[in-house]
Legacy VTK file of the C-alpha trace (Angstrom):
# vtk DataFile Version 3.0
C-alpha trace
ASCII
DATASET POLYDATA
POINTS 157 float
-21.390 4.434 -18.297
-20.604 4.895 -14.855
-17.040 5.636 -13.266
-17.149 2.228 -11.696
-18.451 0.289 -14.625
-15.872 1.707 -16.602
-12.999 0.728 -14.729
-14.447 -2.778 -14.708
-14.615 -2.790 -18.408
-11.243 -1.894 -18.418
-10.285 -4.177 -16.900
-12.047 -6.646 -18.725
-10.067 -5.422 -21.376
-6.552 -6.337 -19.846
-7.985 -9.938 -19.032
-9.119 -10.741 -22.274
-5.416 -9.187 -23.904
-3.708 -11.574 -21.320
-5.769 -14.732 -20.600
-3.843 -16.306 -22.721
-0.397 -15.698 -21.931
1.847 -17.880 -19.567
1.977 -15.823 -16.314
-0.980 -13.644 -16.993
-1.904 -12.884 -13.761
0.937 -10.493 -12.674
0.498 -7.817 -15.389
-3.332 -8.250 -14.666
-3.322 -7.613 -11.121
-0.595 -4.547 -11.839
-3.097 -2.987 -14.198
-5.790 -3.617 -11.825
-4.177 -2.122 -9.223
-3.793 0.993 -11.267
-7.124 0.989 -12.663
-8.555 0.928 -8.733
-5.974 1.600 -6.396
-6.120 -1.839 -4.886
-7.269 -5.063 -5.311
-10.338 -6.057 -4.026
-11.940 -9.435 -3.449
-14.929 -8.473 -6.322
-11.891 -7.118 -8.338
-9.838 -10.629 -7.415
-13.169 -12.340 -8.266
-13.035 -11.141 -12.161
-9.709 -11.627 -12.342
-9.920 -15.271 -11.147
-12.712 -16.080 -13.390
-11.131 -14.040 -16.463
-8.138 -15.991 -16.392
-9.606 -19.109 -15.389
-7.652 -19.811 -12.415
-8.882 -20.090 -8.653
-9.747 -17.025 -6.279
-7.153 -18.678 -3.882
-4.535 -18.155 -6.514
-4.972 -14.936 -7.014
-5.365 -13.929 -3.432
-1.984 -15.573 -3.068
-0.426 -13.754 -5.611
-2.051 -10.482 -4.238
-0.978 -11.082 -0.696
2.819 -11.887 -1.034
3.614 -8.757 -2.994
3.975 -5.582 -1.505
3.086 -3.551 -4.575
-0.317 -5.160 -4.282
-2.955 -3.410 -1.759
-6.837 -5.331 -1.049
-7.950 -1.887 0.715
-7.399 1.739 -0.528
-4.718 3.307 0.434
-4.770 7.114 1.728
-3.791 10.430 -0.100
-0.959 10.033 2.121
1.037 6.539 2.784
3.285 6.686 5.630
6.360 3.969 5.888
8.050 3.097 8.791
11.377 1.281 8.359
11.620 -1.450 10.940
14.536 -2.828 9.360
17.581 -3.948 12.053
19.408 -0.311 11.820
16.161 1.654 11.874
14.924 -0.624 14.636
17.827 -0.745 16.931
17.552 3.213 16.967
14.068 3.432 18.093
11.998 2.763 14.863
9.023 1.238 16.414
8.574 4.209 18.948
8.050 6.363 15.975
5.686 4.122 14.370
3.567 3.672 17.848
3.256 7.446 17.964
2.254 7.382 14.424
-0.158 4.879 15.397
-1.410 6.834 18.108
-1.726 10.163 16.638
-3.292 9.010 13.624
-5.745 6.536 15.797
-5.150 3.695 13.546
-3.400 0.540 13.422
-0.463 -0.739 11.581
-1.590 -1.375 8.354
-4.494 0.907 8.690
-5.924 3.877 6.852
-7.532 7.027 8.801
-11.292 7.372 7.885
-11.020 10.359 6.042
-9.040 8.512 3.710
-6.110 10.978 4.166
-3.801 8.644 5.505
-2.392 4.831 5.680
0.256 3.775 8.030
2.350 0.885 7.358
5.411 -0.723 8.505
8.337 -1.871 5.636
11.630 -3.512 5.866
14.910 -1.671 4.737
14.361 1.620 2.611
18.133 1.551 1.999
18.661 4.739 4.266
20.749 3.173 6.935
22.780 6.124 7.578
19.745 8.205 8.963
17.981 5.415 11.022
15.710 5.707 11.869
13.867 6.575 9.031
10.034 7.023 7.696
9.024 8.046 4.733
5.685 9.808 3.649
4.900 9.062 -0.378
8.300 9.039 -0.954
9.459 12.257 1.177
12.532 10.952 3.437
12.465 11.549 6.819
15.939 10.737 8.892
16.933 10.291 12.259
13.041 10.448 13.458
12.367 10.550 17.288
8.748 9.997 18.557
8.843 13.915 19.455
9.143 14.717 15.443
5.983 12.994 14.866
3.578 15.909 15.064
5.289 18.741 13.469
5.557 16.202 10.496
1.674 15.401 10.408
0.756 18.890 11.089
2.196 19.814 7.379
0.533 17.335 5.643
-2.849 17.573 7.791
-2.425 21.171 6.764
-2.166 20.514 3.159
LINES 1 158
157 0 1 2 3 4 5 6 7 8 9 10 11 12 13 14 15 16 17 18 19 20 21 22 23 24 25 26 27 28 29 30 31 32 33 34 35 36 37 38 39 40 41 42 43 44 45 46 47 48 49 50 51 52 53 54 55 56 57 58 59 60 61 62 63 64 65 66 67 68 69 70 71 72 73 74 75 76 77 78 79 80 81 82 83 84 85 86 87 88 89 90 91 92 93 94 95 96 97 98 99 100 101 102 103 104 105 106 107 108 109 110 111 112 113 114 115 116 117 118 119 120 121 122 123 124 125 126 127 128 129 130 131 132 133 134 135 136 137 138 139 140 141 142 143 144 145 146 147 148 149 150 151 152 153 154 155 156
């Protein structure tokens, strides 16, 4: 059995376990996210069929909650806060510099699968505004001029 077939079998097992539970969609989506690293359309269809709900319902939940991704994320997920404190102190310029240097739009992943760039709301570090994180590591008081040096550290890894 191939790796992909094994993942689909694992998803089917989870659907079988949860299909008669009220509110089964959330735990099944969470498990699918963990198994596949994202919840692409083919996985959404399997979940919809298995739980007896519409594809629109699965898609609606998957796109409403930030914990779900419809596409695979990069090895390094870069999040730039656009909350009020960060935005006022220049986080948009940091986000623009990252987008330019990585050659991807916000929400995109580099072709080599190394970096995903996303804008977020408050990261809870307003005193360090503007803030970005890379795989949870916090970088505060960011300026666009700091971006090349920080990215270089991850490109070398």
